[in-house]
C-alpha positions in Angstrom: 95.6 97.1 91.0 95.8 94.1 89.1 96.0 90.4 89.7 98.1 88.1 87.4 94.9 86.7 86.2 93.7 90.2 85.2 96.9 91.1 83.8 96.8 88.1 81.5 93.4 88.9 80.3 94.4 92.6 79.6 97.3 91.4 77.7 95.2 88.9 75.7 92.9 91.8 74.9 95.7 94.0 73.7 95.1 96.4 76.6 98.6 96.0 78.1 101.8 95.1 76.2 104.6 96.4 78.6 105.2 95.8 82.4 107.6 98.0 84.3 109.4 96.2 87.0 111.2 98.5 89.3 112.9 99.3 92.8 114.3 102.3 94.4 117.9 103.2 94.7 119.1 105.0 97.8 118.1 108.4 96.4 114.5 106.9 96.0 114.5 106.9 92.2 112.9 104.1 90.3 115.3 101.8 88.5 114.3 98.8 86.5 113.3 97.4 83.3 110.4 97.3 80.7 109.3 93.9 80.0 107.2 92.6 77.0 103.9 91.7 78.9 103.8 88.3 77.6 107.3 87.5 78.6 106.7 89.0 82.1 103.7 86.6 82.5 105.6 83.6 81.2 109.0 84.1 83.1 109.4 87.2 85.2 106.4 87.1 87.4 107.3 83.8 88.9 111.2 83.7 88.6 111.9 87.4 89.0 114.8 89.2 87.0 118.2 90.5 87.8 119.8 94.0 88.1 123.4 95.1 88.6 124.5 95.5 92.1 126.1 99.0 91.5 122.6 100.4 91.4 122.8 100.5 95.1 126.3 102.1 95.4 126.2 104.8 92.7 126.0 108.5 92.9 123.5 110.8 91.4 125.1 110.5 87.9 125.2 106.7 88.2 128.9 106.8 88.6 130.1 103.7 90.8 131.3 104.8 94.1 134.4 103.1 95.6 134.2 102.2 99.3 130.9 100.1 99.7 131.1 96.5 100.9 128.0 95.7 99.2 129.5 96.0 95.6 132.6 97.1 94.0 135.0 96.7 91.1 136.9 94.1 93.1 133.7 92.1 93.3 132.9 92.5 89.7 129.6 94.3 90.2 127.7 91.3 89.7 123.8 90.8 89.9 121.0 91.0 92.5 117.9 89.1 92.1 114.8 91.4 91.8 111.5 89.6 93.0 108.3 91.3 91.8 105.8 91.9 94.9 102.7 90.9 92.9 100.5 92.7 95.4 102.0 96.0 93.8 101.1 95.2 90.2 99.0 97.9 88.9 98.2 99.9 85.5 100.4 102.7 85.1 97.5 104.8 83.7 99.7 107.6 82.7 101.7 105.3 80.1 100.2 103.7 77.0 99.3 99.9 77.5 101.7 99.6 80.6 101.4 98.1 84.0 104.1 98.6 86.9 105.2 96.3 89.6 107.5 97.2 92.6 110.4 94.5 93.2 112.3 93.6 96.3 115.8 93.0 96.1 116.5 89.7 97.4 119.3 89.2 100.0 120.1 93.0 100.3 119.5 94.2 103.7 120.5 97.7 102.5 117.8 97.9 99.9 115.3 100.8 100.9 112.3 98.7 100.8 113.8 96.0 102.6 114.7 98.2 105.3 111.2 99.5 105.7 109.9 95.9 105.5 112.1 94.8 108.3 110.7 97.7 110.5 107.1 96.5 109.8 108.1 93.2 110.9 109.7 94.5 114.2 106.4 96.5 114.9 104.4 93.3 114.2 106.6 91.2 116.7 105.4 94.0 119.3 101.8 93.4 118.4 101.4 96.6 116.1 101.0 97.5 112.6 101.5 101.0 111.3 99.4 103.0 108.9 100.9 106.1 107.3 100.6 108.9 104.8 103.2 111.1 103.1 102.3 114.7 102.5 104.4 115.6 99.5 105.1 119.1 98.2 106.7 120.2 94.8 107.2 122.9 92.4 105.8 123.2 89.0 107.3 124.9 86.2 106.2 126.0 82.5 109.7 125.4 81.5 110.4 121.8 79.9 112.8 119.6 81.6 114.9 119.5 78.7 115.2 123.3 78.4 115.6 123.8 82.1 118.6 121.4 81.9 120.2 123.6 79.3 119.5 126.6 81.5 121.3 125.0 84.4 118.1 125.0 86.2 118.6 128.4 87.3 115.8 129.6 89.6 115.6 133.0 87.9 115.4 131.4 84.4 113.1 128.6 84.7 109.1 129.9 84.8 107.0 128.9 87.7 103.6 127.8 86.9 102.2 130.6 89.2 103.3 134.0 89.6 101.9 134.9 93.1 101.5 133.2 96.3 98.6 130.8 95.9 98.1 128.8 99.1 94.6 127.5 98.9 93.9 130.2 96.2 91.5 128.4 93.7 92.0 130.8 90.7 95.6 130.4 90.5 95.4 126.6 91.1 92.8 126.4 88.2 95.5 127.5 85.8 97.4 124.2 86.3 94.3 122.0 86.3 95.3 120.3 82.9 98.3 118.9 84.7 96.9 118.3 88.1 93.4 117.0 86.8 95.5 114.5 84.7 97.6 113.3 87.5 94.7 112.8 89.9 92.8 110.7 87.3 96.2 108.8 86.5 96.9 108.0 90.1 93.3 106.9 91.0 93.4 104.5 88.0 96.7 103.3 88.9 95.9 102.2 92.5 96.9 105.3 94.1 93.8 106.9 95.6 94.0 110.6 95.6 92.5 113.0 98.2 93.0 116.4 96.9 95.5 118.9 95.1 96.0 122.5 96.2 98.2 125.4 95.7 101.1 125.8 98.4 102.8 128.9 99.8 105.6 129.3 97.2 105.3 130.5 93.5 104.1 127.5 91.5 104.3 125.3 94.6 101.6 122.5 95.0 100.7 119.6 97.2 99.0 116.4 96.1 97.7 114.3 99.0 97.0 110.6 98.6 95.1 108.4 100.9 96.9 106.8 104.0 97.8 103.1 103.8 99.7 100.3 105.6 103.2 101.3 106.1 105.0 99.6 103.1 102.1 100.2 100.8 102.2 103.9 101.5 105.9 103.9 100.5 105.0 102.0 97.2 102.4 104.7 96.6 104.6 107.3 97.3 107.3 106.1 94.6 104.5 105.7 92.0 103.2 109.1 92.6 106.6 110.7 91.9 107.1 108.7 88.9 103.8 109.6 87.5 104.0 113.2 88.2 107.4 113.7 86.6 106.7 111.6 83.5 103.1 113.3 83.1 104.8 116.7 83.5 107.5 115.6 80.8 104.9 114.7 78.3 103.0 118.0 78.9 106.0 120.0 78.2 106.3 120.9 82.0 108.7 120.3 84.7 108.6 119.8 88.4 111.0 119.5 91.2 110.9 117.5 94.6 114.1 119.5 95.9 113.7 120.3 99.3 114.9 124.0 98.5 115.0 125.0 94.9 115.7 128.6 95.4 117.0 130.7 98.3 114.0 133.2 98.4 111.3 130.4 98.0 109.6 128.2 100.5 111.1 124.7 100.8 109.1 121.5 100.0 108.3 118.9 102.7 107.3 115.6 103.0 105.2 115.4 106.3 105.0 111.8 107.6 101.6 110.9 109.2 101.9 107.8 111.2 99.6 105.9 113.6 99.8 102.3 115.2 97.1 99.9 115.2 96.3 96.8 117.2 95.3 93.3 115.7 91.6 94.0 116.7 91.7 97.0 114.2 91.8 99.8 116.8 94.1 102.7 116.8 96.5 102.1 119.7 97.1 105.9 119.9 93.5 106.8 120.6 93.0 108.7 123.8 96.8 109.8 123.7 97.6 106.4 125.2 100.9 105.3 126.6 101.8 103.8 123.3 101.0 107.1 121.7 103.2 109.1 124.3 106.2 106.7 124.1 106.1 106.6 120.5 106.1 110.1 120.3 108.9 110.3 122.9 111.2 108.0 121.0 110.6 110.0 117.8 111.8 113.2 119.4 114.6 111.6 121.2 115.9 109.9 118.1 115.3 112.4 115.5 118.9 113.8 115.5 120.0 110.3 115.0 117.8 109.5 112.0 117.9 113.0 110.6 120.1 111.9 107.5 117.1 109.5 106.6 114.7 112.5 106.9 117.0 115.1 105.0 119.5 113.0 102.7 121.1 115.7 100.7 123.1 118.8 101.2 120.3 120.8 99.8 117.9 119.3 102.5 119.2 121.6 105.3 118.7 124.9 103.3 114.8 124.2 104.0 115.2 124.7 107.9 114.6 128.4 108.1 112.7 129.9 111.0 109.3 131.2 109.9 109.3 129.4 106.7 106.7 126.8 107.5 109.8 124.0 107.8 110.4 123.1 111.3 113.6 124.0 112.9 113.3 122.7 116.5 112.5 119.3 118.0 109.3 120.2 120.0 105.7 118.7 119.7 102.4 120.5 119.8 98.7 119.9 118.9 97.9 121.2 115.6 100.8 123.6 115.7 102.6 123.9 112.3 105.5 125.5 113.8 106.6 122.1 115.7 108.8 119.6 114.4 106.0 116.9 115.6 102.4 117.9 115.2 99.6 115.9 116.6 96.5 115.8 114.6 93.2 114.0 114.4 91.0 112.6 117.3 90.0 109.2 118.5 90.5 106.6 115.6 92.1 109.3 113.4 94.6 110.4 116.1 98.1 110.3 114.5 101.7 111.9 114.7 102.7 114.0 111.9 106.6 114.6 111.6 107.2 117.7 109.6 111.0 117.2 109.6 111.6 115.3 106.2 111.8 117.1 102.9 110.4 116.3 99.6 113.8 115.0 98.7 113.6 112.1 101.0 113.4 108.4 100.1 110.0 107.4 101.6 111.2 103.9 102.7 114.0 105.2 104.5 112.1 108.1 106.1 109.4 106.1 107.2 111.7 103.4 108.6 113.5 106.2 110.5 110.1 107.4 112.3 108.9 103.9 113.0 112.1 102.5 114.4 112.4 105.6 116.7 108.9 105.5 117.8 109.1 101.4 118.4 112.0 102.3 120.6 110.2 104.8 122.6 107.7 102.1 123.3 110.0 99.4 124.3 112.0 101.7 126.5 109.2 103.8 127.9 110.5 107.2 126.6 108.4 110.0 127.7 108.2 113.0 125.4 108.9 116.4 126.8 106.1 118.8 127.8 104.1 119.9 125.0 105.1 123.2 123.5 102.5 126.0 123.0 103.1 129.1 121.0 105.8 129.9 118.3 108.5 127.1 118.3 110.7 129.1 116.0 111.2 131.6 118.8 112.0 128.9 121.4 115.7 129.1 121.9 115.7 126.6 124.8 114.4 124.0 122.4 117.1 121.8 120.6 117.3 122.4 116.9 117.4 119.9 114.1 120.7 119.1 113.0 122.1 121.9 110.6 123.9 120.2 108.0 124.1 116.6 106.1 127.6 116.3 107.5 126.4 116.8 111.3 123.5 114.5 110.7 125.7 112.0 109.1 128.1 111.9 112.1 125.1 111.5 114.5 123.8 108.4 112.4 127.3 107.0 112.0 127.8 107.0 116.0 124.1 106.0 116.7 124.1 102.8 118.9 120.2 103.3 118.6 120.5 103.3 114.6 122.9 100.1 114.6 120.4 98.1 116.8 117.4 99.3 114.8 118.7 98.9 111.2 121.9 96.8 111.7 125.5 97.8 111.6 125.7 96.9 107.8 122.9 99.3 107.0 124.3 102.1 109.0 127.8 101.7 107.4 126.3 101.5 103.9 124.3 104.6 104.3 127.1 106.5 106.3 129.2 106.1 103.2 126.3 107.1 101.0 125.7 110.3 102.9 129.4 111.2 103.1 129.9 110.6 99.2 127.0 113.1 98.7 128.7 115.7 101.1 132.1 115.1 99.4 130.6 115.7 95.9 129.2 119.2 97.1 132.4 120.1 99.0 134.2 119.6 95.8 131.9 121.6 93.5 132.4 125.4 92.7 129.0 126.9 92.9 127.2 129.7 91.2 127.1 131.6 94.6 130.8 131.3 94.8 131.4 132.9 91.4 128.9 135.7 92.0 130.7 136.5 95.5 134.2 136.4 94.6 134.8 136.6 90.7 135.4 140.2 90.9 135.3 141.4 94.5 138.0 139.1 96.0 
């Protein structure tokens, strides 16, 4: 991490010549500009910069989408003011002579970081602060991004970095050390402290865990982490994906959210499985269907929820049980709730906002969780399932009085349109599956 004074010294010494200023769009992708470091110091650090409003209303291909009230052709797609949060200023160690800073989008209640910041403020008003970690999985490939694109990203053509299941296996994991050692070093030197890397259950699947932090800081770290891994893979002639389910016959990739609440005196409010713990857990389970679209924002997200696949399919909680949607882990000051529902494709600001808002409502309304489930949750036919599709999840989100109260009606309207736009794009697409199934045999 860097102060402005440290950045100025690094610029004067020729160590830094570029500053990336970015914010995330609804998909969680970093958007922004690269500034000459001197100009950033002279102007942008204090005055901020601007970006087009359309960046918060586009589809995956950056095409403007009609129907948003926030921005449209009728309004002329003007600018929003981007305000650098200088507490996020850091070296981007994986890039040459570059620093990076996360920006807030001034006056945009629908901006992902603003939504999470608002939930942190709501927690503070009730005497709590949240600490969080996002446990993120991904698939690594020997095939470079550009070549994978020419192949149409076909799962049977891109080459996984491993050729057998390697969960915790150190031999296979060692074969990707040129990449993983590099990103561990880069992240540590970029203010994103790393805990570990390990092989995961799928072919070429891995996990890199970073240390927990305050709520918004954790989401910032998550965004920097993803950018570092993608750009480092690109430089090394590799590729990786954070898709929730990149192939039918491969394990999905999750983003497990670890959250605990803390009092002003620095003690864990969950310790001893307190009332706050129970009610927070109760709120999370009760509202999970309504915020599911924040956990699983794409059509692909829902392909991950397969029984017996390490992804949760039912809304139960249990102590240290990986078949449950909510897993309670740790003891005493480390006690926390792990929500295993989000996929690796989630926007961390929105996913964490969904979990925290749900838990806070549980505390405010004293929502008790169901009885702890013991055993195989996959086999529990009596336990409610997570929503089965983006369409179902969007309907629940749009109709939710809780979501409107927690996030605001404008936010619910904006993201309902965002999710429906994603669903409509899929509904209109002709897929490889359809061609294989119907081309000859229909």
